[in-house]
N, C-alpha and C positions, 0 to 999 in steps of 0.2 A: 829756760826756762820749760818746766814739765807741760805738756800739753793741756792737763788737768788743771794748773794753775792759770791756764790764759784764759781772758774771759770770754764767753762763748761765742759773743758777737764779733770779736777779735779773730777765735778761730775761723768762723767762717768766715769773715772778709780774707783770712790768708787762703784759705781752701780756692775761694774764688777767684782770688787774683792769679793764683798759681793754675787754674782750670783754664783762665783766660786767654794766659801767658802761651799753655802748652796746646793750644788748639791753633795758633798763628805758627807751629813750630813742627817740623817734620816727624811724624810717630817713627820714623826708624832710626833716629837717634837715641844714644844713651842718654844725652842730658835732658831730652823731653820725659824719657821712661821715668827717669829721676825726677822729674817735676810731678807727672803724676802719679807716681806712687808716694809723694809727699802729700798731696794734694789728698788722695783717698784717704790716706790717715786720718788726717785731718777730719775730714768728712766723717769718717767711721767715727770718730770721737765725739762729734758733734750729734750725731743720730744717739749713742750711748748714753750722751748727758742729756739730751732732750726727752728719752725714753725714761730715764732715771728722774727727771724734774716731773713728768705726767702733763708735758704742756698742752697735750691733746687727747680727749678723750670722747668717746662714742657718745656719751650724754650731753654735750655740748653741740651747739647752734654756733656757725660762723659770726654770729653776734656776738659770743661770748669771749671771742678771740682778740687779744690786742694787738696793732699792727705791730708791736714789737716781737710777739710770737708768730705772728701768721709768717714771717719771714723764714722761718724753719721748717715750713711745709713743702720748700724745695729743696730740701736736704736729699732724699732719695732720687730727684729726677738728676742732679746735679752728679752724684755716686752713678747713676747709670750712665752719663755721657762719658764720664772719665773711664768708667769699666769698657765700653766700646772703644776706647783708644788705647789700649793696652797691645802693646807688641806681643802676638801669639803666632811663630812660624808654625807650628802644630795644629792642622786643622781641629784635633779632638780640643786642643786648648781652647781656640777658638769657641767653638759649640759650648763649652763652657761658660767661658765669660759672658758669650751672647744671652744664655739662660738666666745667666745670676742678673743682667742689666734689665732682662724682661722681665724678672721678679720685682726689681727695685721701681722699674715704672708701672708696674699694676699698682704695687702700693703705694705711688704716689697718685693714681688715679683714684683708687678705692678711697683715698683719704677725701681728696676733693668732691667725689660723688657724696661721699658721708656729711661733708658739711654744706652741699647743695652749691658750689661756688660756680659749677659751668651751668650755663640756661640750655633750654632744652633744644631751641636751636641749633647750639653748637653741637650738642648729641645727634642729632638728626642727620647733622652734614658726616658725620663718622659712623653712622647705623646701616646705612643704605649700601650693600654689596653687590653689581652687577658683572656680569660675564660679558657685558655689551660695552667693545670700546669706545664708541661715542658717548654712553651714560657714564662711564669711568672718567673720561675726559671733562666732560660736563660736571662732575663731582669734583675733580681735583682743582678746576677752576672756580667752583663756590667756596672750595676749603682755603684757597689761596687768596679769594676776596674778603672772606670773614678776617682770617689771620690779618689781612692789610689793615681792615676797618678796627680791628683789635687795638692794633699797635699806631693806630693813628689816634685814637682817643688816649691810647697812654701817653703820647708825644703833647697832645693837647693838654691833658691835666698838668704834666710837667712844665709844659711854659706858663700855664696860669699861676704854679706856683713859685716861678721864677727858677726851676732847676733845669739842667741841660738834658737835652735827648740824647737817648744811644743811637748814633746813626751808624749803621755797618759794623755794629759790634756783635759781639756772642752773643748766646744766652748766660755765659757766666758775665757778661757784663751788664745784661738787662736786670740780673739779681742782683749783683752788687750795687747798682745804683739805687736799689731800694734800701739798702744799710743806711746806718745813721755816718754822721762824716767821723771819721777817726779821730778820737782824742775828746767826742762829745759825750758828754757823761749820761748814764742812761735816764731814760725821762719816761713817767708814768701816763702822760698825757696823750690821747688818743685821739690824734687827727683825724677827720673824717676822709679829707684830701689822700692824706696816706693811705688809708685804708683802700678807698677806690683803685689807686695806681695798683696796689698790691694783689688785690682782685683781679684787675684785667691782666695782670702779669700772670697770674695762675689758670687763669684761664687762656692765654698764648700759648705757655708752656703744656697746658692739657693737650692743646691740638697738635703740638710738636709730639708731645710722647704717643699720641694714635699713630703719627707717620712713621716714627721710630719704631715701633711695634710691628707696624705692618713692613719695612725694611728688613728688621731683624729676621722676622719669619721667615720672607724671601731668601736671605742669608744662609738661613739656617737649613731650607730644603736644598740648596748648593753644596754644602757641605755634606748633607747627608748623603748626596750623590756621589762623592768623590771615594774611588777605589781605595783601600787600604794599600799603605804602602810594600812594595815586595819584600819579600825577607832578606835580610842581609847576609854577607857570608859569616859562617860559623865564625865562632870563639877560637882563639889560640888554643886553649885547653882541648877544646873538641877536636881539633885537628889533630893532637898529638895523643890522642885517646886512644886511636888504632894502634899505635906502637906499642902500646903496654899490654894488647891482649895476648892472652895463653895461648888460647886457640887460633891456629892459623885460617884464613879465609881461602876458599877452595875457589879458584877460576873455573868458570863453566868452559866447555870444550875440552878440559885437559885430558890427554891421551891415558891411557891404562883401563886397566879391568875396570868394569862397573861395580860386582860384588866381590867380595873375598870367598875362599871356601867353605864357608859357615853360613852365605847367602847375606852378610851385613852391607848393606851399601858403603860403597868407599866415595863417593861422589855425589853431588845433588844429579837428578834424570828428571825426565818429564816423560809420562806415558801419554803414546802416540796411539791414535784410535785406527783401529783395522776393520776391514772388510767392508761391509755397508756403511758403518759410522764414517770411515776414512773416504770414502766417496762422498758423502753429505758434506763432509767439512770441505772437501777439494771443491765441488759445485756451488756452495755456499761463498767460497772466498772469489770466485768467477764472477758472481752478480756484484753489478754496480764498479766495475773495474775504472780507471782514468779515462779510457775509450770509449765508454759506455753514454749515451746521449739522455741525459735527464730532461723530463718535461719543465719547460719555462714559462707555463700558464696553466690555470684550471680551465676545466671544459666549458664552466660558464663564462670565462674570460674570453678562450677560442669562440664563441659562437655569438659574444657580443660584439666579436673583431668581427667577425663574417657579416654580422645585420648589418655594422655599418657600412662594408664594403659593399653591400646589396647584394649578396649571392644567397639571402634566405627570403623565400617569397611569402610574402606576409598576406594576409586577406581571404578570400573566395571562401565558398561555401553559403550557407542559408545567409549568414549574416551580411556578407557582401550583396547578395541579391535581393536583400530588402530594403538596401541603402538605397535613396534617389541619386537621379544622376544630377552630372553638375547642372544641367538645363533644368532639370525638375528642381532641385534645389534653387536655381535662380529665381524661376517661375514663382514658388514659395515666399522667398524672401521679399520678392518685390511687390507680393501683395500686402505685405505689411504698413497698411498707409499710415499716416500720421507722425511718423518716426524719420529722421535723419536718414537712418539707416537703409528704411523702406526706399526712399527714396531716390539714396543713391543705388539700390539695386534695380530699383525702376529703369532709372535712365541706363544702368550696365546692360538690362534686358533691350529697352528700347535699341541701342546702338547694335547688339547682335542680330535683333531680327533685321536691322535695317542693312546690314552688310551681308547677311543671307538672301535678302531679297534681290540686292545690287549682285551677288554671287548668280544666283538663278536667272537674272536677266542676261547677264552676258554668257551663260553657259547653258548649252542645250540637255535635257535629259538624257544621261547614258554617254554623255560624251568621253566621258573617261573611261568606259567598258571596251577595251582594246582585245579582250580573250572570247567577244561575242556569247557572254553567258548570260542567262536570262535573270 
């Protein structure tokens, strides 16, 4: 049966099942890539048919949408998830796939913004960008708590409706659980409970889309920094091209005359400088030979290192003369009454004066003057 003959909901269901199956398989396997290609084809057909049916209009609000049609808002998100799992050994192809996946995610988020599905508090969690690691960590924790709270509300609503919860499943499983059971005839009844579950799932996928956009941008930065691959060996046709040349190549250094009798060059040559130009070129070649010692640091770095070693005397002059001595500074600090710092300095000054008084009591004046100088 052709894709256009399959009911739209069945086509979406088949694509989501293949997507959920591919997520749990290794992306390097050929079988996985075949499943992803099949799911991508189904989702592209779903998107084309949704656009042709004009299910969504910028003139509508979310209240104008039926629960049966709201599930097709997930199509760009599912397409982006599968795009990111395509096997692309070439970095250039990976860049193309990531950019296409980003376009799909931005289309998904803009549609939700158009219908005002995401509340302001959810958007605020993703609008703040900080370079502080602690702030970024706190923002990540708040984003995780918000996603956990939304998922808890989804599980609670499903449990109240007697529906099984999706534990440990993929995003494809979450969307798949919103579709009517297979074989159920389409109904125009707009169940309020179904609408609430779908809106909460849209909020959850919006948060995941924001996280995916950030991860894709980081991966794109890494891919852009990868150097281009080195050129490969020449093709066999290029190697054989030299055998068909009519003019023979002259090997440099071939013996024989440089010019013929009429002054025509017989082989390539280099004009060498002579006189002062020759001496200048010789002297220039002798500069910075392998045994020449090049500077290992700048002058500022050298002075900073000498300052750290204590080889540079600092201070002196009128500025040092105007500064109070340690005893004068201690006396001024001790006069700062009424503060803990002043009391500390007053006690320190008292102990210093007491030690000096004890020293003068035990040592006569001039006792240390052994040179008999006045």
